[in-house]
C-alpha positions as CSV (number, residue, x, y, z in Angstrom):
1,M,-16.6,-212.7,-50.7
2,K,-15.6,-214.4,-47.6
3,I,-12.0,-214.2,-46.6
4,Y,-11.5,-217.9,-46.1
5,Q,-12.5,-218.4,-49.8
6,L,-9.9,-216.0,-50.8
7,C,-7.2,-217.6,-48.7
8,L,-8.2,-221.0,-50.3
9,C,-7.8,-219.3,-53.6
10,V,-4.3,-218.1,-52.8
11,C,-3.3,-221.7,-51.9
12,L,-4.7,-222.9,-55.2
13,V,-3.0,-220.2,-57.1
14,L,0.3,-221.0,-55.4
15,L,0.0,-224.8,-55.8
16,A,-0.9,-224.4,-59.5
17,S,1.4,-221.6,-60.3
18,C,3.6,-223.6,-62.6
19,D,0.5,-224.6,-64.7
20,D,-1.3,-221.3,-64.9
21,Y,-0.9,-221.3,-68.7
22,L,-3.8,-223.7,-68.8
23,D,-6.1,-220.9,-67.7
24,I,-8.4,-223.3,-65.8
25,K,-10.4,-222.0,-62.9
26,P,-11.4,-224.7,-60.3
27,K,-15.2,-225.2,-60.1
28,G,-16.8,-223.7,-57.0
29,V,-13.9,-221.5,-56.2
30,V,-13.6,-217.8,-57.0
31,I,-10.0,-217.0,-58.1
32,P,-9.0,-213.4,-57.1
33,D,-9.9,-211.2,-60.0
34,K,-11.2,-207.9,-58.9
35,C,-9.0,-205.5,-56.9
36,E,-11.3,-205.8,-53.9
37,D,-10.5,-209.5,-53.9
38,Y,-6.8,-208.8,-53.4
39,E,-7.6,-206.0,-50.9
40,S,-9.6,-208.6,-48.9
41,L,-6.5,-210.8,-48.7
42,L,-4.8,-208.0,-46.7
43,N,-7.4,-208.8,-44.0
44,Y,-6.4,-212.5,-43.9
45,A,-6.0,-213.4,-40.2
46,Q,-2.5,-214.7,-40.6
47,L,-1.4,-211.4,-42.0
48,M,-2.6,-209.8,-38.8
49,K,0.3,-211.5,-36.9
50,A,4.0,-211.1,-37.2
51,S,7.3,-212.1,-35.6
52,D,7.4,-214.1,-32.4
53,S,8.2,-213.5,-28.7
54,Y,10.6,-216.4,-28.1
55,P,13.8,-214.5,-29.1
56,N,13.5,-212.6,-25.9
57,Y,14.8,-215.7,-24.0
58,L,18.2,-214.9,-25.5
59,T,18.3,-211.4,-24.1
60,D,19.1,-209.5,-20.9
61,D,15.5,-208.5,-20.3
62,V,14.2,-211.8,-19.0
63,F,14.7,-213.6,-15.7
64,L,13.3,-217.0,-14.8
65,P,13.5,-218.9,-11.6
66,Y,14.1,-222.6,-12.1
67,E,10.6,-223.4,-10.9
68,D,7.8,-220.9,-10.3
69,D,4.1,-221.1,-9.5
70,L,3.2,-218.0,-11.5
71,T,5.3,-218.2,-14.7
72,G,6.1,-221.8,-14.5
73,G,9.8,-221.0,-14.5
74,Y,12.6,-222.5,-16.6
75,V,11.3,-226.0,-16.2
76,S,8.0,-225.2,-17.9
77,L,9.6,-223.8,-21.0
78,V,9.4,-225.9,-24.2
79,L,12.8,-227.3,-25.1
80,P,13.8,-224.8,-27.7
81,N,13.2,-221.9,-25.3
82,Q,15.2,-223.7,-22.6
83,R,18.1,-224.0,-25.0
84,L,17.8,-220.4,-25.9
85,Y,17.8,-219.3,-22.2
86,T,21.0,-221.3,-21.6
87,F,22.6,-220.2,-24.9
88,D,22.9,-223.7,-26.3
89,S,24.4,-224.1,-29.8
90,E,21.5,-226.2,-30.9
91,V,18.0,-224.8,-30.5
92,F,15.4,-226.7,-32.7
93,G,15.5,-230.5,-33.0
94,D,14.3,-232.3,-36.2
95,G,10.8,-232.7,-34.8
96,E,10.5,-229.1,-33.5
97,S,9.1,-226.2,-35.6
98,D,10.3,-222.6,-35.7
99,G,7.1,-220.5,-36.0
100,L,9.0,-217.3,-36.6
101,W,10.5,-218.6,-39.8
102,E,7.6,-220.7,-41.0
103,Y,4.8,-218.2,-40.6
104,S,6.9,-215.3,-41.9
105,Y,7.4,-217.1,-45.2
106,N,3.7,-218.1,-45.2
107,R,2.8,-214.4,-45.0
108,I,5.4,-213.5,-47.6
109,Y,3.7,-215.9,-50.1
110,T,0.4,-214.2,-49.6
111,Y,2.0,-210.7,-50.1
112,N,3.7,-212.0,-53.2
113,V,0.3,-213.0,-54.7
114,I,-1.0,-209.5,-54.2
115,I,2.2,-207.8,-55.4
116,E,2.4,-209.9,-58.6
117,D,-1.2,-209.9,-59.6
118,V,-3.1,-206.9,-58.3
119,M,-2.1,-204.5,-61.0
120,G,-3.9,-206.7,-63.5
121,S,-7.1,-206.9,-61.5
122,T,-10.3,-205.2,-62.5
123,Q,-12.9,-202.7,-61.2
124,A,-10.5,-200.3,-59.6
125,T,-8.5,-197.2,-60.5
126,E,-4.8,-197.5,-61.1
127,E,-4.3,-195.4,-58.0
128,H,-6.3,-197.8,-55.8
129,K,-4.5,-200.8,-57.2
130,K,-1.1,-199.1,-56.5
131,Q,-2.3,-198.5,-52.9
132,V,-3.2,-202.2,-52.4
133,R,0.1,-203.2,-53.9
134,A,1.9,-200.7,-51.6
135,E,0.4,-202.3,-48.5
136,A,1.6,-205.7,-49.6
137,L,5.1,-204.4,-50.3
138,M,5.1,-202.8,-46.9
139,G,4.1,-206.1,-45.3
140,R,6.8,-208.1,-47.2
141,A,9.5,-205.6,-46.4
142,F,8.5,-205.7,-42.7
143,E,8.8,-209.5,-42.7
144,Y,12.2,-209.5,-44.4
145,L,13.5,-206.8,-42.1
146,T,12.7,-209.1,-39.1
147,L,14.0,-212.3,-40.8
148,V,17.4,-210.9,-41.9
149,N,18.0,-209.5,-38.5
150,A,17.0,-212.6,-36.7
151,Y,18.8,-215.2,-38.9
152,A,21.9,-213.4,-40.1
153,K,24.8,-211.3,-38.9
154,H,23.9,-207.7,-38.2
155,Y,24.3,-205.4,-41.2
156,D,28.0,-204.4,-41.7
157,P,28.7,-202.5,-44.9
158,A,32.1,-204.1,-45.1
159,T,30.8,-207.6,-45.2
160,A,27.1,-207.4,-46.2
161,D,27.8,-208.4,-49.8
162,T,29.1,-211.8,-48.6
163,D,27.3,-212.5,-45.3
164,P,24.5,-215.0,-45.9
165,G,21.1,-213.6,-45.2
166,V,17.8,-215.4,-45.8
167,P,16.2,-216.8,-48.9
168,L,14.5,-214.1,-51.0
169,M,11.1,-215.3,-52.2
170,L,9.6,-212.7,-54.5
171,D,7.0,-214.5,-56.5
172,K,4.0,-216.8,-55.9
173,N,5.8,-220.0,-57.0
174,I,6.1,-222.3,-54.0
175,N,7.5,-225.2,-56.1
176,K,11.1,-224.0,-56.0
177,T,13.6,-226.5,-54.7
178,N,17.0,-226.3,-53.1
179,L,16.8,-222.7,-52.0
180,T,19.8,-220.7,-51.1
181,R,20.4,-217.7,-48.9
182,A,20.6,-214.3,-50.5
183,T,23.3,-212.0,-49.1
184,V,22.5,-209.6,-46.3
185,Q,23.1,-206.8,-48.7
186,S,20.7,-208.3,-51.3
187,V,17.9,-208.7,-48.7
188,Y,18.4,-205.1,-47.6
189,D,18.3,-203.9,-51.2
190,Q,15.0,-205.6,-51.7
191,I,13.6,-204.2,-48.4
192,K,14.6,-200.7,-49.5
193,A,13.1,-201.2,-53.0
194,D,9.8,-202.4,-51.5
195,L,9.6,-199.6,-48.9
196,D,10.6,-196.8,-51.4
197,E,7.7,-197.8,-53.6
198,A,5.3,-198.4,-50.8
199,A,6.0,-195.0,-49.1
200,L,4.9,-193.2,-52.3
201,N,1.6,-195.0,-52.7
202,L,0.4,-195.7,-49.2
203,P,-2.6,-193.7,-48.0
204,E,-2.2,-190.8,-45.6
205,K,-4.4,-192.6,-43.1
206,P,-5.0,-196.4,-42.8
207,V,-8.0,-198.0,-44.4
208,L,-10.4,-199.0,-41.6
209,N,-7.7,-199.2,-38.9
210,A,-4.0,-199.6,-38.2
211,F,-3.9,-203.2,-39.2
212,R,-3.6,-201.6,-42.6
213,A,-0.5,-199.6,-43.5
214,S,-0.3,-195.9,-44.1
215,K,2.3,-193.3,-45.0
216,P,3.8,-192.7,-41.6
217,V,4.4,-196.5,-41.4
218,G,6.2,-196.5,-44.7
219,Y,8.6,-193.8,-43.7
220,G,8.8,-195.1,-40.1
221,M,9.9,-198.5,-41.5
222,L,12.5,-196.9,-43.7
223,A,13.8,-195.1,-40.6
224,R,14.1,-198.5,-38.8
225,M,15.8,-200.0,-41.7
226,Y,18.4,-197.2,-41.9
227,L,18.9,-197.3,-38.2
228,Y,19.8,-201.0,-38.4
229,M,22.1,-200.2,-41.3
230,G,23.9,-197.5,-39.2
231,N,22.9,-194.8,-41.8
232,Y,21.8,-192.3,-39.1
233,E,21.3,-189.4,-41.5
234,K,18.8,-191.3,-43.6
235,A,17.2,-192.8,-40.5
236,L,16.7,-189.3,-39.0
237,E,15.4,-187.9,-42.3
238,N,12.7,-190.6,-42.6
239,A,11.8,-190.5,-38.9
240,K,11.1,-186.8,-39.2
241,I,8.9,-187.4,-42.3
242,A,7.0,-190.1,-40.4
243,L,6.4,-187.8,-37.5
244,E,5.2,-185.0,-39.8
245,H,2.5,-187.4,-40.9
246,N,1.7,-188.8,-37.4
247,S,3.3,-187.8,-34.1
248,T,0.5,-188.9,-31.8
249,L,1.4,-190.1,-28.3
250,L,-0.9,-191.6,-25.7
251,N,-0.7,-190.1,-22.3
252,I,-0.8,-193.2,-20.1
253,L,-0.7,-191.3,-16.8
254,P,-4.5,-191.3,-16.2
255,Y,-4.7,-195.1,-16.7
256,K,-4.5,-197.5,-13.8
257,V,-4.6,-201.1,-12.5
258,T,-8.4,-201.4,-12.1
259,D,-8.4,-204.9,-10.5
260,P,-5.2,-206.6,-9.4
261,E,-7.2,-209.8,-8.9
262,K,-7.8,-210.1,-12.6
263,W,-5.5,-211.4,-15.3
264,I,-7.0,-210.2,-18.5
265,G,-8.4,-206.8,-17.9
266,R,-6.3,-205.9,-14.9
267,I,-5.4,-202.6,-16.4
268,N,-7.5,-200.2,-18.6
269,V,-4.9,-199.0,-21.1
270,P,-6.4,-199.1,-24.6
271,A,-4.9,-201.7,-26.9
272,R,-4.7,-202.5,-30.6
273,A,-6.5,-200.0,-32.8
274,D,-7.9,-198.2,-29.8
275,N,-4.4,-197.0,-28.9
276,P,-3.6,-194.1,-31.3
277,E,0.2,-194.8,-30.9
278,N,-0.2,-198.1,-32.8
279,I,0.2,-196.9,-36.4
280,Y,0.9,-200.4,-37.8
281,I,-0.5,-203.4,-35.9
282,R,0.7,-207.0,-36.1
283,L,0.0,-209.2,-33.2
284,A,2.2,-211.8,-31.6
285,P,1.3,-215.5,-32.3
286,W,0.3,-215.6,-28.6
287,V,-1.5,-212.3,-28.7
288,F,-0.4,-211.2,-25.2
289,G,3.2,-211.7,-26.2
290,M,5.5,-212.4,-23.2
291,T,2.8,-211.6,-20.6
292,L,3.4,-213.8,-17.5
293,N,6.0,-215.8,-19.3
294,T,8.9,-214.1,-17.5
295,Y,10.0,-211.7,-14.8
296,G,12.0,-208.6,-15.7
297,S,15.7,-209.0,-15.2
298,E,17.4,-207.2,-12.4
299,D,19.3,-205.3,-15.1
300,L,16.1,-204.1,-16.8
301,M,14.3,-203.3,-13.5
302,A,17.1,-201.0,-12.5
303,L,16.2,-198.7,-15.4
304,Y,12.7,-197.8,-14.1
305,D,11.6,-195.3,-11.5
306,K,9.4,-197.7,-9.6
307,E,7.4,-194.8,-8.0
308,K,6.7,-192.6,-11.0
309,D,7.2,-194.5,-14.2
310,Q,3.7,-195.7,-15.4
311,R,5.3,-198.3,-17.6
312,Y,6.6,-200.1,-14.5
313,L,3.5,-199.4,-12.4
314,L,1.1,-200.7,-15.1
315,Y,3.0,-203.4,-16.9
316,F,5.0,-205.0,-14.1
317,T,3.6,-206.3,-10.8
318,R,4.4,-208.0,-7.5
319,Y,0.8,-209.2,-7.2
320,I,-1.7,-210.6,-9.6
321,G,-4.7,-212.8,-9.4
322,G,-4.0,-214.0,-5.8
323,Y,-0.3,-214.5,-6.4
324,D,2.3,-212.7,-4.4
325,C,5.5,-212.4,-6.6
326,E,9.0,-212.3,-5.3
327,Y,10.1,-210.6,-8.5
328,D,8.6,-208.1,-11.0
329,A,6.3,-210.1,-13.3
330,W,5.7,-208.8,-16.8
331,A,1.9,-208.8,-16.8
332,P,0.4,-206.1,-19.1
333,Y,-2.2,-208.4,-20.7
334,I,-2.3,-206.0,-23.6
335,Y,-2.3,-207.3,-27.2
336,A,1.4,-207.0,-28.1
337,N,1.9,-204.9,-31.2
338,M,4.9,-206.4,-33.0
339,A,4.9,-203.9,-35.8
340,M,5.3,-200.1,-35.3
341,S,4.2,-197.3,-33.0
342,T,4.9,-193.6,-32.8
343,P,7.1,-193.9,-29.7
344,E,9.6,-196.0,-31.6
345,I,9.8,-193.3,-34.3
346,Y,10.5,-190.7,-31.5
347,L,13.2,-193.0,-30.2
348,I,14.8,-193.5,-33.7
349,A,14.8,-189.7,-34.2
350,A,16.3,-189.2,-30.7
351,E,19.0,-191.8,-31.2
352,C,20.1,-190.3,-34.6
353,E,20.2,-186.8,-33.2
354,A,22.4,-188.0,-30.3
355,R,24.7,-189.8,-32.8
356,I,25.1,-187.2,-35.5
357,G,23.1,-184.1,-34.6
358,S,22.0,-182.2,-31.5
359,K,22.0,-183.5,-28.0
360,D,19.3,-181.0,-27.1
361,K,17.1,-182.1,-29.9
362,A,17.6,-185.7,-28.8
363,M,16.5,-184.8,-25.3
364,E,13.5,-182.9,-26.7
365,Y,12.2,-186.1,-28.4
366,I,12.8,-188.2,-25.3
367,N,11.3,-185.7,-22.9
368,T,8.2,-185.4,-25.0
369,L,7.8,-189.2,-24.7
370,R,8.6,-189.2,-21.0
371,D,6.0,-186.5,-20.3
372,N,3.4,-189.1,-21.3
373,R,4.9,-191.8,-19.2
374,I,6.3,-190.4,-16.0
375,F,4.5,-188.6,-13.2
376,D,6.0,-185.1,-12.5
377,N,8.6,-185.8,-15.2
378,V,11.8,-183.8,-14.7
379,P,13.2,-183.2,-18.2
380,L,16.5,-185.0,-18.9
381,V,19.4,-182.8,-19.8
382,A,22.5,-184.2,-21.5
383,G,25.9,-182.8,-21.1
384,S,27.2,-184.2,-24.4
385,N,26.0,-186.2,-27.3
386,K,27.5,-189.3,-25.7
387,D,25.5,-188.7,-22.6
388,A,22.4,-188.2,-24.7
389,L,22.9,-191.4,-26.6
390,K,23.1,-193.4,-23.3
391,M,19.9,-191.8,-22.1
392,V,18.1,-192.5,-25.4
393,L,19.2,-196.2,-25.4
394,D,18.0,-196.6,-21.8
395,E,14.7,-195.0,-22.8
396,R,14.4,-197.3,-25.8
397,R,14.8,-200.3,-23.6
398,R,12.2,-199.1,-21.1
399,E,9.7,-198.2,-23.9
400,L,10.0,-201.3,-26.2
401,T,10.3,-203.9,-23.5
402,L,9.8,-207.5,-24.6
403,L,8.5,-206.7,-28.0
404,G,9.3,-209.4,-30.6
405,C,12.9,-209.4,-31.8
406,T,13.5,-205.7,-30.8
407,R,15.9,-206.3,-27.9
408,L,17.8,-209.1,-29.6
409,I,18.4,-206.9,-32.7
410,D,19.5,-204.0,-30.5
411,L,22.0,-206.2,-28.6
412,K,23.4,-207.4,-31.9
413,R,23.9,-203.9,-33.3
414,L,25.1,-202.3,-30.1
415,N,27.6,-205.1,-29.3
416,R,29.7,-203.8,-32.2
417,E,30.3,-200.6,-30.2
418,P,32.7,-201.3,-27.3
419,E,31.0,-198.8,-24.9
420,F,27.7,-200.7,-25.3
421,A,28.9,-204.3,-25.6
422,K,27.8,-206.5,-22.7
423,T,27.9,-210.1,-21.5
424,I,24.5,-211.6,-20.7
425,V,24.3,-214.0,-17.8
426,H,21.4,-216.4,-17.1
427,E,21.3,-218.6,-14.1
428,V,19.6,-222.0,-14.1
429,N,19.4,-224.1,-10.9
430,G,22.6,-222.5,-9.6
431,V,24.6,-222.8,-12.9
432,E,25.6,-219.6,-14.7
433,Y,25.4,-219.4,-18.5
434,K,27.1,-216.6,-20.4
435,L,26.5,-215.0,-23.8
436,E,29.5,-213.0,-24.8
437,P,29.3,-209.9,-27.1
438,N,29.2,-210.7,-30.8
439,S,28.8,-214.4,-30.1
440,P,27.4,-216.3,-33.2
441,K,24.7,-217.6,-30.8
442,Y,22.9,-214.2,-31.1
443,I,22.0,-215.4,-34.6
444,L,19.0,-217.8,-34.7
445,P,19.7,-221.1,-36.4
446,I,18.1,-221.9,-39.8
447,P,15.5,-224.5,-38.9
448,P,16.7,-228.1,-39.4
449,T,13.7,-229.0,-41.6
450,V,14.6,-226.2,-43.9
451,L,18.2,-227.3,-44.2
452,R,17.1,-230.9,-44.8
453,F,15.0,-230.0,-47.8
454,N,17.5,-227.4,-49.1
455,P,21.0,-229.1,-48.9
456,D,22.8,-226.2,-50.5
457,M,21.6,-223.7,-47.9
458,V,24.4,-222.6,-45.6
459,P,23.5,-223.2,-41.9
460,N,24.3,-220.8,-39.1
461,I,27.2,-222.1,-37.1
462,R,26.4,-221.2,-33.5
């Protein structure tokens, strides 16, 4: 069965969900029935994507000149991204769409069809049907973990029961009206329930490739969730389980810039499923992510050893395709994986060890990663857990540069700790714009079109 037929079927099922008691199948269309039909939906092209890159314009990792021949500069940004870069209160106008919100809920609807119906499908064992359901639960949890951290206050156990989160859509009915926002706690409870079930039934290794979920991803996503919640014991526990299932790192030291005159193909680092670190792959809407959309900020660039760190030498450049750059351009031209990789799990384990465990164990995780990133790496040594935590967070920023909402979420959670709170400054045409710690502008606005059709939905006041 062709995947486009199945996707059409999903749309028909969704649109007719309130009349399914009629038991009428449209002529010429095959409604998903067999387990393999639902499994094919997991390969739907839209499910291969996730998140978005634009939240990076709010962060301290980006720098844009006002005008620029290479990146286009600030003046070339679409209006919503200009407003983010200057920390405006309003971001999206009535005629402007928010792809992060819209496509996330689009994918959630498809996952809901699988979750709701696959156990009643035919021609498969119960174990196989549970595995397919587990992959859909994994995908839905991943989407909601991104959404609640982008459009709501960061998780605070003291206020999560009352802080507005995002709407929880948990079935295939798209005819609901006047939606409201579930609390942050309710969203996290649902994420946990989905991930707990998924982790039990996911396969040890992905089906076909890492676009499909497996056990290390289930436990890795639980580790991420608990890290965001500030439950470092549970985050560490799940990170360790994930690494027991898959601890593969790619040594990027042998790779190189093969042709600085090229754009795509300028470096030979493997991407997507060819990179064994990518244990769960979801691509950015623009598959190369922030590539050549920005320069690294002075603050970010100061973190790299520009002579020995391959992440700088490969992914940033002062020359590309005939252009000499005054600043360090972000130009990896590698498919940006917005989902999960083994380095992130090492970093979660290291951060949790630094916070509640052993500084030496934290450094062991970090140095294992750095041995695969830095020429002649001299192992880092921490004098205290506090020193270890600072080193881990710096390494996290170097490793997860410009990936989706990662830095925005990290800023939100770290701003609650006085020693890590910071004011971000962007300059545009000689004017400085500042984003203070814990500002409500760190929270993305609910799209105006959503608010217009759901008058009881509480907006984010920025």
